[in-house]
ROZA-405314 format. One record per residue (C-alpha): residue number from 1; z, y, x; residue in one letter. Coordinates in nm, 3 decimals, padded with zeros to 5 digits. Layout:
BEGIN
<NUM; <Z; Y; X>; A>
...
// end
This chain:
BEGIN
<1; <-04.106; 03.608; -08.786>; M>
<2; <-04.000; 03.805; -08.440>; E>
<3; <-03.801; 03.608; -08.196>; F>
<4; <-03.469; 03.736; -07.976>; H>
<5; <-03.466; 03.570; -07.603>; Y>
<6; <-03.166; 03.788; -07.401>; D>
<7; <-03.168; 03.628; -06.977>; K>
<8; <-02.805; 03.702; -06.975>; H>
<9; <-02.783; 03.574; -07.421>; W>
<10; <-02.937; 03.232; -07.343>; R>
<11; <-02.840; 02.970; -07.622>; P>
<12; <-02.627; 02.744; -07.320>; S>
<13; <-02.451; 03.112; -07.292>; H>
<14; <-02.035; 02.986; -07.359>; D>
<15; <-02.060; 03.294; -07.669>; V>
<16; <-02.345; 03.229; -07.712>; V>
<17; <-02.291; 02.832; -07.844>; F>
<18; <-01.961; 02.941; -07.955>; A>
<19; <-02.115; 03.109; -08.215>; I>
<20; <-02.435; 02.840; -08.312>; T>
<21; <-02.197; 02.524; -08.397>; F>
<22; <-01.958; 02.780; -08.587>; A>
<23; <-02.177; 02.701; -08.845>; E>
<24; <-02.040; 02.384; -09.061>; K>
<25; <-02.395; 02.309; -09.202>; A>
<26; <-02.543; 02.322; -08.811>; L>
<27; <-02.218; 02.191; -08.660>; F>
<28; <-02.293; 01.867; -08.961>; T>
<29; <-02.651; 01.854; -08.854>; K>
<30; <-02.594; 01.809; -08.478>; L>
<31; <-02.299; 01.568; -08.513>; C>
<32; <-02.537; 01.318; -08.759>; S>
<33; <-02.827; 01.326; -08.502>; A>
<34; <-02.640; 01.273; -08.214>; V>
<35; <-02.355; 00.956; -08.423>; Y>
<36; <-02.777; 00.854; -08.548>; G>
<37; <-02.649; 00.815; -08.919>; Q>
<38; <-02.497; 01.098; -09.213>; E>
<39; <-02.176; 01.249; -09.168>; I>
<40; <-01.918; 01.418; -09.371>; T>
<41; <-01.683; 01.711; -09.122>; I>
<42; <-01.341; 01.711; -09.227>; V>
<43; <-01.206; 02.068; -09.256>; G>
<44; <-01.413; 02.371; -09.091>; E>
<45; <-01.512; 02.380; -08.666>; P>
<46; <-01.351; 02.666; -08.509>; H>
<47; <-01.518; 02.785; -08.178>; S>
<48; <-01.402; 02.941; -07.993>; Q>
<49; <-01.445; 03.225; -07.946>; A>
<50; <-01.332; 03.492; -08.235>; I>
<51; <-01.586; 03.668; -08.525>; V>
<52; <-01.534; 03.826; -08.764>; R>
<53; <-01.700; 03.694; -09.111>; E>
<54; <-01.738; 03.998; -09.205>; T>
<55; <-02.066; 04.054; -09.014>; D>
<56; <-02.375; 04.011; -09.200>; V>
<57; <-02.662; 03.910; -08.948>; L>
<58; <-02.393; 03.604; -08.851>; L>
<59; <-02.324; 03.520; -09.210>; N>
<60; <-02.691; 03.566; -09.362>; A>
<61; <-02.498; 03.223; -08.909>; A>
<62; <-02.867; 03.026; -09.423>; E>
<63; <-03.133; 02.788; -09.306>; F>
<64; <-03.354; 02.588; -09.344>; E>
<65; <-03.242; 02.206; -09.365>; T>
<66; <-03.546; 01.969; -09.304>; N>
<67; <-03.650; 02.114; -08.961>; N>
<68; <-03.251; 02.091; -08.694>; L>
<69; <-03.408; 02.221; -08.336>; A>
<70; <-03.627; 02.529; -08.659>; R>
<71; <-03.253; 02.585; -08.733>; E>
<72; <-03.147; 02.631; -08.414>; L>
<73; <-03.396; 02.856; -08.263>; V>
<74; <-03.292; 03.033; -08.548>; H>
<75; <-02.932; 03.104; -08.488>; V>
<76; <-03.008; 03.153; -08.180>; Y>
<77; <-03.265; 03.399; -08.264>; N>
<78; <-03.025; 03.636; -08.585>; K>
<79; <-02.703; 03.576; -08.296>; I>
<80; <-02.929; 03.763; -08.017>; V>
<81; <-03.034; 04.006; -08.208>; A>
<82; <-02.596; 04.130; -08.290>; T>
<83; <-02.618; 04.246; -07.862>; Y>
<84; <-02.273; 04.433; -07.914>; Q>
<85; <-02.069; 04.222; -08.135>; E>
<86; <-02.192; 03.999; -07.775>; L>
<87; <-02.108; 04.145; -07.532>; Q>
<88; <-01.742; 04.195; -07.752>; E>
<89; <-01.727; 03.846; -07.784>; I>
<90; <-01.766; 03.770; -07.373>; E>
<91; <-01.489; 04.030; -07.344>; N>
<92; <-01.223; 03.904; -07.544>; S>
<93; <-00.937; 03.736; -07.289>; P>
<94; <-01.052; 03.387; -07.430>; Y>
<95; <-01.394; 03.442; -07.199>; F>
<96; <-01.262; 03.632; -06.944>; T>
<97; <-00.935; 03.444; -06.876>; Q>
<98; <-01.183; 03.172; -06.725>; R>
<99; <-01.283; 03.096; -06.428>; L>
<100; <-01.704; 03.004; -06.335>; T>
<101; <-01.781; 02.620; -06.194>; E>
<102; <-01.759; 02.882; -05.832>; A>
<103; <-01.418; 03.030; -05.842>; Q>
<104; <-01.294; 02.747; -05.893>; L>
<105; <-01.575; 02.584; -05.607>; T>
<106; <-01.431; 02.820; -05.382>; E>
<107; <-01.051; 02.804; -05.587>; A>
<108; <-01.070; 02.420; -05.466>; R>
<109; <-01.228; 02.527; -05.122>; A>
<110; <-00.892; 02.726; -05.021>; E>
<111; <-00.663; 02.496; -05.202>; A>
<112; <-00.753; 02.270; -04.948>; E>
<113; <-00.755; 02.446; -04.692>; A>
<114; <-00.443; 02.540; -04.698>; K>
<115; <-00.231; 02.143; -04.783>; G>
<116; <-00.559; 02.067; -04.430>; E>
<117; <-00.339; 02.401; -04.260>; A>
<118; <-00.021; 02.307; -04.374>; R>
<119; <-00.102; 01.912; -04.313>; G>
<120; <-00.203; 01.921; -03.894>; K>
<121; <00.107; 02.192; -03.928>; A>
<122; <00.346; 01.944; -04.046>; E>
<123; <00.163; 01.703; -03.815>; G>
<124; <00.122; 01.832; -03.491>; K>
<125; <00.588; 01.946; -03.520>; A>
<126; <00.611; 01.525; -03.589>; E>
<127; <00.508; 01.463; -03.326>; G>
<128; <00.666; 01.690; -03.152>; K>
<129; <00.902; 01.523; -03.241>; A>
<130; <00.904; 01.189; -03.192>; E>
<131; <00.712; 01.297; -02.830>; G>
<132; <01.110; 01.471; -02.760>; K>
<133; <01.242; 01.145; -02.874>; A>
<134; <00.990; 00.887; -02.690>; E>
<135; <01.025; 01.128; -02.306>; G>
<136; <01.392; 01.092; -02.415>; K>
<137; <01.452; 00.716; -02.498>; V>
<138; <01.159; 00.677; -02.204>; E>
<139; <01.385; 00.885; -01.991>; G>
<140; <01.780; 00.650; -02.023>; A>
<141; <01.522; 00.285; -01.993>; S>
<142; <01.435; 00.497; -01.644>; Q>
<143; <01.762; 00.675; -01.579>; L>
<144; <01.912; 00.269; -01.607>; A>
<145; <01.666; 00.083; -01.425>; E>
<146; <01.759; 00.340; -01.068>; L>
<147; <02.075; 00.281; -01.152>; I>
<148; <01.994; -00.077; -01.234>; K>
<149; <01.908; -00.005; -00.841>; E>
<150; <02.150; 00.094; -00.674>; G>
<151; <02.109; 00.487; -00.667>; Y>
<152; <02.320; 00.679; -00.795>; D>
<153; <02.354; 00.860; -01.077>; I>
<154; <02.198; 01.249; -00.885>; D>
<155; <01.960; 00.996; -00.693>; T>
<156; <01.825; 00.873; -00.954>; A>
<157; <01.840; 01.196; -01.194>; L>
<158; <01.690; 01.374; -00.927>; S>
<159; <01.382; 01.091; -00.847>; M>
<160; <01.312; 01.115; -01.263>; I>
<161; <01.261; 01.452; -01.240>; K>
<162; <01.004; 01.471; -00.983>; E>
<163; <00.854; 01.248; -01.100>; S>
<164; <00.769; 01.445; -01.503>; A>
<165; <00.609; 01.706; -01.233>; F>
// end
């Protein structure tokens, strides 16, 4: 038997994985192995990829039934042998419109940076407003104290202005 392996079309590649597990018999065996008991899948498994049912190599997708690992390798081998089909599926909207993990991480970092910048700007504006309000209250308190001490308003205001510098 000839085994096809492609660095781009690894078994874990979304397109290869989607095609592999669209095969009901193989998917049933995998689920049974995971659950540790015989299971029955009601209906047909639906792959996220749209695979042409007329493709001879993918629907050949018949395999030995006594060894799950051997079957997975066999299916992978057939999938990778249809390089052009894999490229067509990879270029379908389902796969091209998905963000990679790196793109998601970058988008999250950008959103976080924007949020942080907005938060800083809002905090700065809020602090400035609070500072002005506190300054007015403090100035009014100082003015009241000076008037209590007997200074006239004009003198008290000039004293407050001088102490501000």
